[in-house]
C-alpha positions as CSV (number, residue, x, y, z in Angstrom):
1,M,-62.9,-76.5,-52.9
2,S,-63.6,-74.3,-49.9
3,F,-65.3,-71.0,-50.0
4,K,-62.1,-69.2,-48.9
5,K,-60.2,-70.7,-51.9
6,I,-63.0,-69.9,-54.3
7,S,-63.0,-66.3,-53.0
8,K,-59.2,-66.1,-53.4
9,V,-59.3,-67.5,-57.0
10,A,-62.2,-65.1,-57.9
11,G,-60.4,-62.2,-56.4
12,A,-57.2,-63.1,-58.2
13,L,-59.0,-63.3,-61.5
14,S,-60.7,-60.0,-61.1
15,A,-57.4,-58.4,-60.0
16,A,-55.7,-59.9,-63.0
17,A,-58.2,-58.2,-65.3
18,A,-58.0,-55.0,-63.3
19,L,-54.2,-54.8,-63.6
20,A,-54.0,-55.5,-67.3
21,F,-50.3,-56.4,-67.1
22,T,-48.7,-58.3,-69.9
23,A,-48.4,-62.0,-69.3
24,A,-44.9,-62.8,-70.5
25,P,-41.6,-61.4,-69.1
26,S,-39.5,-59.4,-71.5
27,A,-36.6,-57.0,-71.2
28,S,-38.2,-54.7,-73.8
29,A,-39.7,-51.6,-72.4
30,A,-42.5,-51.7,-75.0
31,S,-43.8,-55.0,-73.6
32,G,-44.9,-53.9,-70.2
33,N,-46.9,-51.1,-68.5
34,Q,-46.0,-48.3,-66.3
35,L,-47.3,-48.3,-62.8
36,Q,-48.6,-44.8,-62.0
37,N,-50.2,-43.8,-58.7
38,Q,-53.0,-41.3,-58.3
39,N,-50.4,-38.6,-57.5
40,G,-49.3,-38.9,-61.2
41,V,-45.8,-40.4,-60.7
42,C,-44.5,-43.8,-62.0
43,L,-42.7,-46.5,-60.1
44,G,-39.1,-47.2,-61.1
45,S,-35.8,-48.0,-59.6
46,Q,-32.9,-45.8,-58.4
47,N,-30.7,-45.2,-61.4
48,G,-32.3,-48.3,-63.0
49,A,-29.8,-50.4,-61.0
50,N,-30.3,-53.8,-59.3
51,D,-30.5,-54.0,-55.5
52,T,-31.6,-50.4,-55.1
53,H,-34.6,-48.5,-53.8
54,A,-37.8,-48.4,-55.8
55,I,-38.6,-44.7,-56.3
56,V,-41.3,-42.6,-58.1
57,W,-40.7,-40.0,-60.7
58,G,-42.2,-38.6,-63.9
59,C,-43.3,-41.3,-66.3
60,N,-40.8,-41.8,-69.0
61,G,-41.1,-45.4,-70.3
62,N,-37.6,-46.4,-69.3
63,P,-37.2,-50.2,-68.7
64,D,-37.0,-49.7,-64.9
65,Q,-40.5,-48.1,-65.1
66,T,-42.0,-50.8,-67.4
67,W,-43.6,-53.6,-65.4
68,H,-45.3,-56.9,-66.0
69,A,-46.8,-59.3,-63.5
70,V,-46.3,-63.0,-63.3
71,F,-49.2,-64.9,-61.6
72,K,-47.9,-67.2,-58.9
73,G,-50.8,-69.1,-57.4
74,Y,-52.7,-66.5,-55.4
75,D,-50.2,-63.6,-55.8
76,Y,-48.0,-61.9,-58.4
77,T,-44.4,-61.3,-58.9
78,I,-43.9,-57.8,-60.4
79,V,-40.9,-57.6,-62.7
80,N,-39.5,-54.5,-64.5
81,G,-38.1,-54.3,-67.9
82,N,-34.6,-54.8,-66.5
83,G,-35.7,-58.2,-65.2
84,Q,-35.7,-57.0,-61.5
85,C,-38.4,-58.0,-59.1
86,L,-40.2,-55.5,-56.8
87,G,-39.7,-56.6,-53.2
88,V,-39.6,-55.1,-49.7
89,N,-36.6,-55.0,-47.3
90,S,-37.0,-55.6,-43.5
91,G,-37.4,-51.8,-43.0
92,G,-40.5,-51.6,-45.2
93,Q,-38.7,-49.9,-48.1
94,A,-39.6,-51.2,-51.6
95,M,-36.6,-52.4,-53.4
96,V,-35.8,-53.9,-56.8
97,W,-33.4,-56.9,-57.0
98,D,-32.9,-60.3,-58.6
99,C,-36.1,-62.4,-58.4
100,N,-35.9,-65.0,-55.7
101,G,-39.4,-66.2,-55.1
102,N,-39.5,-64.9,-51.4
103,L,-42.7,-63.6,-49.9
104,D,-41.4,-60.0,-49.9
105,Q,-41.5,-60.3,-53.7
106,Q,-45.1,-61.5,-53.9
107,W,-48.0,-59.1,-54.3
108,G,-51.7,-59.3,-54.1
109,V,-54.0,-56.8,-55.8
110,R,-57.0,-55.1,-54.1
111,A,-59.0,-53.8,-56.9
112,G,-60.7,-50.5,-56.2
113,S,-64.1,-49.4,-57.5
114,N,-62.5,-46.3,-59.0
115,G,-60.3,-48.2,-61.5
116,W,-57.2,-47.9,-59.2
117,N,-55.6,-50.8,-57.4
118,A,-53.8,-51.3,-54.1
119,L,-50.7,-53.5,-54.3
120,V,-50.5,-55.6,-51.1
121,N,-47.3,-57.3,-50.1
122,A,-47.9,-61.0,-49.3
123,N,-45.2,-61.0,-46.6
124,D,-47.0,-58.6,-44.2
125,G,-50.2,-57.3,-45.8
126,T,-49.0,-53.7,-46.1
127,C,-49.7,-51.6,-49.2
128,L,-47.2,-50.1,-51.7
129,G,-47.1,-46.3,-51.4
130,T,-44.6,-43.5,-51.1
131,Q,-42.7,-42.1,-48.2
132,G,-44.8,-39.4,-46.6
133,G,-47.4,-39.9,-49.4
134,L,-45.2,-37.6,-51.5
135,S,-44.9,-37.5,-55.3
136,A,-41.6,-35.5,-55.7
137,P,-39.2,-37.2,-58.1
138,G,-36.9,-39.5,-56.3
139,T,-39.3,-40.2,-53.4
140,Y,-38.8,-43.7,-52.0
141,A,-41.6,-46.2,-52.4
142,I,-42.4,-47.9,-49.1
143,T,-45.0,-50.3,-47.7
144,W,-47.3,-49.2,-44.9
145,G,-50.8,-49.9,-43.6
146,C,-53.4,-49.9,-46.3
147,N,-55.4,-46.7,-46.1
148,G,-56.6,-45.8,-49.7
149,N,-54.5,-42.7,-49.9
150,P,-53.6,-41.6,-53.5
151,D,-50.0,-42.7,-53.1
152,Q,-51.3,-46.3,-52.5
153,Q,-53.6,-46.4,-55.5
154,W,-51.9,-47.7,-58.7
155,S,-53.1,-48.1,-62.2
156,S,-51.3,-49.5,-65.2
157,L,-51.1,-47.2,-68.2
């Protein structure tokens, strides 16, 4: 096995420990974790509906705010309590829709030394954050260049 593969496997294992997501998918809100960023808001979906924008708002434990990760080789598929996957459209906006296995629905984890994690989209290497770095309820989640800002630092609760 090459050094690069060993590094990826070691990174994935430490990231898995850092995320502390549940392992098995479930539609039950109690079975997952909320994803809260350092701005204090949680990731959910617009009206909890399929094929809508991922947004942030106050943490409430609804199924659209309850997430688990499914490890897929080197990356994760991140699924909410409604069974929708977190992905990215061609404009860089984070969306939730039916899981399809495409690269835009695959995420890596860059564990930070402060206990917070950056979620890195496997399709283009950008990080999950919020539009304008804002935390107002209803702010769209987007992907953009990784910079360590609080809106790009996520922790499971």
